[in-house]
Chimera marker file (.cmm) of the C-alpha trace (Angstrom):
<marker_set name="trace">
<marker id="1" x="127.413" y="223.895" z="99.765" r="1" g="1" b="0" radius="0.5"/>
<marker id="2" x="129.440" y="223.628" z="102.938" r="1" g="1" b="0" radius="0.5"/>
<marker id="3" x="128.296" y="221.337" z="105.723" r="1" g="1" b="0" radius="0.5"/>
<marker id="4" x="128.259" y="223.387" z="108.895" r="1" g="1" b="0" radius="0.5"/>
<marker id="5" x="126.793" y="220.654" z="111.072" r="1" g="1" b="0" radius="0.5"/>
<marker id="6" x="129.128" y="218.222" z="112.755" r="1" g="1" b="0" radius="0.5"/>
<marker id="7" x="127.861" y="214.967" z="114.139" r="1" g="1" b="0" radius="0.5"/>
<marker id="8" x="129.001" y="214.553" z="117.741" r="1" g="1" b="0" radius="0.5"/>
<marker id="9" x="130.885" y="211.393" z="118.639" r="1" g="1" b="0" radius="0.5"/>
<marker id="10" x="129.033" y="208.496" z="120.238" r="1" g="1" b="0" radius="0.5"/>
<marker id="11" x="128.929" y="208.588" z="124.042" r="1" g="1" b="0" radius="0.5"/>
<marker id="12" x="131.443" y="206.531" z="126.011" r="1" g="1" b="0" radius="0.5"/>
<marker id="13" x="130.048" y="203.408" z="127.677" r="1" g="1" b="0" radius="0.5"/>
<marker id="14" x="130.971" y="204.797" z="131.125" r="1" g="1" b="0" radius="0.5"/>
<marker id="15" x="128.955" y="207.944" z="130.389" r="1" g="1" b="0" radius="0.5"/>
<marker id="16" x="125.922" y="205.928" z="129.337" r="1" g="1" b="0" radius="0.5"/>
<marker id="17" x="126.080" y="203.859" z="132.523" r="1" g="1" b="0" radius="0.5"/>
<marker id="18" x="126.676" y="206.890" z="134.732" r="1" g="1" b="0" radius="0.5"/>
<marker id="19" x="123.745" y="208.847" z="133.315" r="1" g="1" b="0" radius="0.5"/>
<marker id="20" x="121.436" y="205.846" z="133.594" r="1" g="1" b="0" radius="0.5"/>
<marker id="21" x="122.339" y="205.115" z="137.225" r="1" g="1" b="0" radius="0.5"/>
<marker id="22" x="122.159" y="208.798" z="138.171" r="1" g="1" b="0" radius="0.5"/>
<marker id="23" x="118.678" y="208.948" z="136.642" r="1" g="1" b="0" radius="0.5"/>
<marker id="24" x="117.710" y="205.901" z="138.682" r="1" g="1" b="0" radius="0.5"/>
<marker id="25" x="116.748" y="203.741" z="135.696" r="1" g="1" b="0" radius="0.5"/>
<marker id="26" x="117.246" y="200.059" z="135.137" r="1" g="1" b="0" radius="0.5"/>
<marker id="27" x="118.730" y="199.053" z="131.794" r="1" g="1" b="0" radius="0.5"/>
<marker id="28" x="115.282" y="197.856" z="130.716" r="1" g="1" b="0" radius="0.5"/>
<marker id="29" x="113.640" y="201.174" z="131.651" r="1" g="1" b="0" radius="0.5"/>
<marker id="30" x="116.344" y="203.219" z="129.916" r="1" g="1" b="0" radius="0.5"/>
<marker id="31" x="116.081" y="201.052" z="126.790" r="1" g="1" b="0" radius="0.5"/>
<marker id="32" x="112.323" y="201.527" z="126.663" r="1" g="1" b="0" radius="0.5"/>
<marker id="33" x="112.746" y="205.305" z="126.858" r="1" g="1" b="0" radius="0.5"/>
<marker id="34" x="114.687" y="205.277" z="123.576" r="1" g="1" b="0" radius="0.5"/>
<marker id="35" x="112.607" y="202.548" z="121.901" r="1" g="1" b="0" radius="0.5"/>
<marker id="36" x="115.133" y="199.757" z="121.956" r="1" g="1" b="0" radius="0.5"/>
<marker id="37" x="115.582" y="196.447" z="123.755" r="1" g="1" b="0" radius="0.5"/>
<marker id="38" x="117.485" y="195.751" z="126.933" r="1" g="1" b="0" radius="0.5"/>
<marker id="39" x="120.152" y="193.709" z="125.159" r="1" g="1" b="0" radius="0.5"/>
<marker id="40" x="121.041" y="196.642" z="122.900" r="1" g="1" b="0" radius="0.5"/>
<marker id="41" x="121.343" y="198.915" z="125.939" r="1" g="1" b="0" radius="0.5"/>
<marker id="42" x="123.618" y="196.362" z="127.573" r="1" g="1" b="0" radius="0.5"/>
<marker id="43" x="125.809" y="196.349" z="124.467" r="1" g="1" b="0" radius="0.5"/>
<marker id="44" x="126.079" y="200.141" z="124.606" r="1" g="1" b="0" radius="0.5"/>
<marker id="45" x="127.120" y="200.055" z="128.240" r="1" g="1" b="0" radius="0.5"/>
<marker id="46" x="129.618" y="197.250" z="127.703" r="1" g="1" b="0" radius="0.5"/>
<marker id="47" x="131.157" y="198.944" z="124.668" r="1" g="1" b="0" radius="0.5"/>
<marker id="48" x="130.396" y="196.109" z="122.246" r="1" g="1" b="0" radius="0.5"/>
<marker id="49" x="128.111" y="198.444" z="120.290" r="1" g="1" b="0" radius="0.5"/>
<marker id="50" x="128.034" y="202.204" z="119.870" r="1" g="1" b="0" radius="0.5"/>
<marker id="51" x="125.001" y="204.299" z="120.711" r="1" g="1" b="0" radius="0.5"/>
<marker id="52" x="124.031" y="206.726" z="117.950" r="1" g="1" b="0" radius="0.5"/>
<marker id="53" x="124.472" y="210.339" z="119.082" r="1" g="1" b="0" radius="0.5"/>
<marker id="54" x="120.776" y="211.067" z="118.361" r="1" g="1" b="0" radius="0.5"/>
<marker id="55" x="119.744" y="208.250" z="120.702" r="1" g="1" b="0" radius="0.5"/>
<marker id="56" x="122.040" y="209.655" z="123.375" r="1" g="1" b="0" radius="0.5"/>
<marker id="57" x="120.529" y="213.089" z="122.910" r="1" g="1" b="0" radius="0.5"/>
<marker id="58" x="117.010" y="211.660" z="123.161" r="1" g="1" b="0" radius="0.5"/>
<marker id="59" x="117.851" y="209.840" z="126.413" r="1" g="1" b="0" radius="0.5"/>
<marker id="60" x="119.410" y="212.970" z="127.885" r="1" g="1" b="0" radius="0.5"/>
<marker id="61" x="116.413" y="215.090" z="126.884" r="1" g="1" b="0" radius="0.5"/>
<marker id="62" x="114.017" y="212.590" z="128.428" r="1" g="1" b="0" radius="0.5"/>
<marker id="63" x="116.039" y="212.491" z="131.645" r="1" g="1" b="0" radius="0.5"/>
<marker id="64" x="116.451" y="216.283" z="131.644" r="1" g="1" b="0" radius="0.5"/>
<marker id="65" x="120.250" y="216.083" z="131.693" r="1" g="1" b="0" radius="0.5"/>
<marker id="66" x="120.813" y="217.803" z="128.334" r="1" g="1" b="0" radius="0.5"/>
<marker id="67" x="121.852" y="221.387" z="128.867" r="1" g="1" b="0" radius="0.5"/>
<marker id="68" x="121.504" y="224.109" z="126.227" r="1" g="1" b="0" radius="0.5"/>
<marker id="69" x="124.859" y="224.900" z="124.694" r="1" g="1" b="0" radius="0.5"/>
<link id1="1" id2="2" r="1" g="1" b="0" radius="0.2"/>
<link id1="2" id2="3" r="1" g="1" b="0" radius="0.2"/>
<link id1="3" id2="4" r="1" g="1" b="0" radius="0.2"/>
<link id1="4" id2="5" r="1" g="1" b="0" radius="0.2"/>
<link id1="5" id2="6" r="1" g="1" b="0" radius="0.2"/>
<link id1="6" id2="7" r="1" g="1" b="0" radius="0.2"/>
<link id1="7" id2="8" r="1" g="1" b="0" radius="0.2"/>
<link id1="8" id2="9" r="1" g="1" b="0" radius="0.2"/>
<link id1="9" id2="10" r="1" g="1" b="0" radius="0.2"/>
<link id1="10" id2="11" r="1" g="1" b="0" radius="0.2"/>
<link id1="11" id2="12" r="1" g="1" b="0" radius="0.2"/>
<link id1="12" id2="13" r="1" g="1" b="0" radius="0.2"/>
<link id1="13" id2="14" r="1" g="1" b="0" radius="0.2"/>
<link id1="14" id2="15" r="1" g="1" b="0" radius="0.2"/>
<link id1="15" id2="16" r="1" g="1" b="0" radius="0.2"/>
<link id1="16" id2="17" r="1" g="1" b="0" radius="0.2"/>
<link id1="17" id2="18" r="1" g="1" b="0" radius="0.2"/>
<link id1="18" id2="19" r="1" g="1" b="0" radius="0.2"/>
<link id1="19" id2="20" r="1" g="1" b="0" radius="0.2"/>
<link id1="20" id2="21" r="1" g="1" b="0" radius="0.2"/>
<link id1="21" id2="22" r="1" g="1" b="0" radius="0.2"/>
<link id1="22" id2="23" r="1" g="1" b="0" radius="0.2"/>
<link id1="23" id2="24" r="1" g="1" b="0" radius="0.2"/>
<link id1="24" id2="25" r="1" g="1" b="0" radius="0.2"/>
<link id1="25" id2="26" r="1" g="1" b="0" radius="0.2"/>
<link id1="26" id2="27" r="1" g="1" b="0" radius="0.2"/>
<link id1="27" id2="28" r="1" g="1" b="0" radius="0.2"/>
<link id1="28" id2="29" r="1" g="1" b="0" radius="0.2"/>
<link id1="29" id2="30" r="1" g="1" b="0" radius="0.2"/>
<link id1="30" id2="31" r="1" g="1" b="0" radius="0.2"/>
<link id1="31" id2="32" r="1" g="1" b="0" radius="0.2"/>
<link id1="32" id2="33" r="1" g="1" b="0" radius="0.2"/>
<link id1="33" id2="34" r="1" g="1" b="0" radius="0.2"/>
<link id1="34" id2="35" r="1" g="1" b="0" radius="0.2"/>
<link id1="35" id2="36" r="1" g="1" b="0" radius="0.2"/>
<link id1="36" id2="37" r="1" g="1" b="0" radius="0.2"/>
<link id1="37" id2="38" r="1" g="1" b="0" radius="0.2"/>
<link id1="38" id2="39" r="1" g="1" b="0" radius="0.2"/>
<link id1="39" id2="40" r="1" g="1" b="0" radius="0.2"/>
<link id1="40" id2="41" r="1" g="1" b="0" radius="0.2"/>
<link id1="41" id2="42" r="1" g="1" b="0" radius="0.2"/>
<link id1="42" id2="43" r="1" g="1" b="0" radius="0.2"/>
<link id1="43" id2="44" r="1" g="1" b="0" radius="0.2"/>
<link id1="44" id2="45" r="1" g="1" b="0" radius="0.2"/>
<link id1="45" id2="46" r="1" g="1" b="0" radius="0.2"/>
<link id1="46" id2="47" r="1" g="1" b="0" radius="0.2"/>
<link id1="47" id2="48" r="1" g="1" b="0" radius="0.2"/>
<link id1="48" id2="49" r="1" g="1" b="0" radius="0.2"/>
<link id1="49" id2="50" r="1" g="1" b="0" radius="0.2"/>
<link id1="50" id2="51" r="1" g="1" b="0" radius="0.2"/>
<link id1="51" id2="52" r="1" g="1" b="0" radius="0.2"/>
<link id1="52" id2="53" r="1" g="1" b="0" radius="0.2"/>
<link id1="53" id2="54" r="1" g="1" b="0" radius="0.2"/>
<link id1="54" id2="55" r="1" g="1" b="0" radius="0.2"/>
<link id1="55" id2="56" r="1" g="1" b="0" radius="0.2"/>
<link id1="56" id2="57" r="1" g="1" b="0" radius="0.2"/>
<link id1="57" id2="58" r="1" g="1" b="0" radius="0.2"/>
<link id1="58" id2="59" r="1" g="1" b="0" radius="0.2"/>
<link id1="59" id2="60" r="1" g="1" b="0" radius="0.2"/>
<link id1="60" id2="61" r="1" g="1" b="0" radius="0.2"/>
<link id1="61" id2="62" r="1" g="1" b="0" radius="0.2"/>
<link id1="62" id2="63" r="1" g="1" b="0" radius="0.2"/>
<link id1="63" id2="64" r="1" g="1" b="0" radius="0.2"/>
<link id1="64" id2="65" r="1" g="1" b="0" radius="0.2"/>
<link id1="65" id2="66" r="1" g="1" b="0" radius="0.2"/>
<link id1="66" id2="67" r="1" g="1" b="0" radius="0.2"/>
<link id1="67" id2="68" r="1" g="1" b="0" radius="0.2"/>
<link id1="68" id2="69" r="1" g="1" b="0" radius="0.2"/>
</marker_set>
């Protein structure tokens, strides 16, 4: 069986920060939207940890910035 689904790469820290600030959320509010803690969000924005693509998709859906492709 051939895998036809490709996992997208994790978002860049600058993209995470830009989407959050554009949405008008604090780091704490954004973290709560994806069921994590503020420190984890801070790590994603600083680049010391990578956000899972599914978490990124969830945040973008909740902030209505995910466009149908």
